[in-house]
C-alpha positions as CSV (number, residue, x, y, z in Angstrom):
1,M,-26.7,44.7,-48.1
2,S,-28.2,45.8,-44.5
3,T,-27.3,42.5,-43.1
4,F,-23.6,42.9,-44.2
5,C,-23.5,46.4,-43.0
6,N,-25.1,45.5,-39.6
7,T,-22.6,42.5,-39.3
8,M,-19.6,44.8,-40.2
9,G,-20.9,47.5,-37.6
10,M,-21.2,45.0,-34.8
11,A,-17.7,43.3,-35.5
12,T,-16.1,46.7,-35.1
13,L,-18.4,47.7,-32.2
14,V,-16.1,46.1,-29.7
15,L,-13.1,48.3,-31.0
16,L,-15.2,51.3,-30.5
17,V,-16.2,50.5,-27.0
18,T,-12.9,49.1,-25.7
19,E,-10.4,51.6,-27.4
20,T,-12.3,54.8,-28.1
21,L,-14.7,54.8,-25.1
22,K,-12.3,52.9,-23.0
23,V,-14.8,50.6,-21.5
24,S,-13.8,47.3,-19.9
25,S,-14.7,44.0,-21.5
26,R,-17.1,43.3,-18.7
27,F,-19.1,46.6,-19.4
28,Y,-19.0,45.7,-23.1
29,G,-21.1,42.6,-22.0
30,I,-23.5,44.8,-20.4
31,L,-23.8,47.0,-23.3
32,L,-24.9,43.8,-25.4
33,A,-27.4,43.0,-22.6
34,A,-28.8,46.4,-23.0
35,A,-29.4,45.6,-26.7
36,A,-31.0,42.2,-25.7
37,V,-33.5,44.2,-23.5
38,G,-34.3,46.4,-26.6
39,S,-34.8,43.2,-28.6
40,V,-37.5,42.2,-26.3
41,L,-39.4,45.5,-26.2
42,G,-39.1,45.5,-29.9
43,G,-40.6,42.3,-30.4
44,L,-43.6,43.5,-28.1
45,L,-43.9,46.8,-29.8
46,N,-43.5,46.3,-33.5
47,P,-46.6,44.2,-34.1
48,W,-48.6,46.9,-32.4
49,L,-47.0,49.8,-34.3
50,T,-47.5,47.8,-37.5
51,R,-51.3,47.2,-36.9
52,R,-51.6,50.9,-35.9
53,L,-49.6,52.8,-38.7
54,G,-50.0,50.0,-41.4
55,Q,-47.2,47.9,-42.9
56,V,-45.8,50.6,-45.4
57,P,-45.5,53.5,-43.1
58,S,-44.0,51.2,-40.3
59,L,-41.4,50.0,-42.7
60,V,-40.4,53.4,-43.9
61,I,-40.1,54.5,-40.3
62,A,-37.9,51.5,-39.5
63,M,-35.7,52.2,-42.5
64,G,-35.3,55.9,-41.7
65,A,-34.8,55.3,-38.0
66,I,-32.0,52.5,-38.6
67,S,-30.1,55.1,-40.7
68,V,-30.2,57.8,-37.9
69,I,-29.6,55.2,-35.2
70,Y,-26.3,53.8,-36.9
71,V,-24.9,57.1,-37.2
72,G,-25.7,57.7,-33.4
73,I,-23.5,54.7,-32.7
74,G,-20.6,56.2,-34.2
75,L,-21.1,59.6,-32.5
76,A,-22.0,58.3,-29.0
77,P,-19.7,60.3,-26.6
78,N,-19.9,57.9,-23.9
79,A,-21.0,54.2,-22.9
80,P,-24.4,55.2,-21.3
81,V,-25.4,57.1,-24.5
82,L,-24.2,54.1,-26.5
83,A,-26.2,51.6,-24.5
84,A,-29.3,53.7,-25.3
85,V,-28.4,53.6,-28.9
86,L,-27.9,50.0,-28.9
87,Q,-31.2,49.6,-27.4
88,A,-32.7,51.7,-30.3
89,V,-31.2,49.4,-32.8
90,A,-32.5,46.2,-31.1
91,L,-36.0,47.9,-30.8
92,N,-36.0,48.6,-34.5
93,G,-35.1,44.8,-35.2
94,N,-31.4,45.3,-35.6
95,S,-32.0,46.3,-39.1
96,P,-34.8,47.1,-41.5
97,K,-34.5,43.8,-43.2
98,P,-35.9,41.6,-40.6
99,H,-38.8,43.9,-40.4
100,W,-38.9,43.9,-44.1
101,S,-39.0,40.4,-44.6
102,L,-41.6,39.9,-42.0
103,E,-43.8,42.6,-43.7
104,V,-43.2,41.2,-47.4
105,R,-44.1,37.8,-46.2
106,S,-47.2,38.9,-44.2
107,S,-48.4,40.9,-47.2
108,R,-48.1,38.0,-49.5
109,W,-50.1,35.9,-47.1
110,F,-52.5,38.5,-46.7
111,L,-53.2,39.0,-50.5
112,R,-53.6,35.3,-51.3
């Protein structure tokens, strides 16, 4: 379900950016590049956070954070704030599902 919601949100993001926030298509590409920077940071930060907090607490934080972050996308008043929120989405792994899948698989491997 979270993958479906994530895809729906990203499909309508272009309308939010170009029609509501009145941003050019060129700057839309820059917004997506900001999200890519967040993905790199998330890839570096998430394993450390999981080791520090444990698997279950980091999952709960990721699921709670993504809920708040997606509301932030809709409430972003301008493009720079939206860029920061998109970085937060990417930092979180785009949705709890990728983080969840990784944690469940690693738990299974650990328990064997």
